N, C-alpha and C positions, 0 to 999 in steps of 0.2 A: 217597599224594599225592592226596587227593581231599577232597571235602566230607564231613565226618562229621556226618550228620544222622540223627535218629531220628524215627519217626512221632510226632506229637503225641498226647497222651492223649485229646483230643477225637476224633481220627481213629480211635483204637482203640475208643473207646466207640461211635462211630457204626458201626464195622464189625461189632460184635457185637450191636447192637440187632435187626437183621433176623432173626438166627438165634433169638433169644429169642422174637420174635413168631411165627416159623414153628413153633417147638416148642409155644407156647401154642395155636396153631391146631390142631396135631395132638392136643393134650390135650383141648381143648374139643370137637372133633369125635369124640372117643373112638376115635382111629385111623382116621378116615373111615368109621366104622361107619354103616350105613344107618339105624339107630335108636339114636343116642347116648343114653345114660342119665344123663350127668353134667349136662347143661345143657338149657335150653329151646330150642325151634326158633328163636326170635328171635336168641338168642346164637350158635348154631352156624351159622346162615345169614348173617345180616347182620353180626354181630360178627366172624366169621371173614373175610369179604370186606374189611371195614374194616381189620382187622389186616394182611391181605396187601397191601392197597394202601399202607398206611403202611410196611410192611417193604420193598416195592419202591422206594418213594420215598426212604426213608432209605438203602437200599443204593446207589441211584444217586448220592445226595449223597456218600456215602462214597467211591464210585469217583472222582467229580470232585475231592473233597478230596485223595485220594491222588495223582492226577495233578498237582494244583496244588502239593502239598508236595514232590514228587519233585525231587531235586537235578539240576542240569544236568550235573554230572560227579560221578564217584565211584560208590559203591555204590548201586545202585537196586533191589537184590533185595528188600529189605523192602517197598518201595512196590509193586513188581510183584506180590508175594504178596498184599498187601492189595487191590490192584485185582482180582486173580483171585478172591479170596474174595467181594468185593462183587458181581462178575458172577455167581458161583455162587449167592449169596443171591437175586439178581434172578431167575435161572432157576428156583430152587427155589420161590420165591413164585408164579411163573407156573404151574408144574406143580401146586402146591397149589390154586391158583385153578381150574385146569382140572378137578382132581379134585373140588372142591366142586361145580362146575357139573354134571359127569357123575353124581356120586353123589346129590346132593340135588335138583337142579333138573330133570334129564332122566331121572330114574328112572321105570321102567315099573312101575306098580301094584305 
């Protein structure tokens, strides 16, 4: 006896965009290598920060969408898992941004 609702496809897409962006940052920076060989400095410095900001913003939007779509009664487990995933993507994006700062901007000769 409860509301049978499933997460919308838009919510699922928004939930997985940040992890794709985080993986792209990892690939572009060559695994946070001090001297990445795959891309130019402009891409791995500026482009990576832009992708991480977008990933954080999209994950926050996904979190609020999951809270909004959550039913008032019935099974809420799917929506709680999606909220937790979106918080995880936000934290991962912040950790990646800190790694970019420490590896590329604060490196010592």
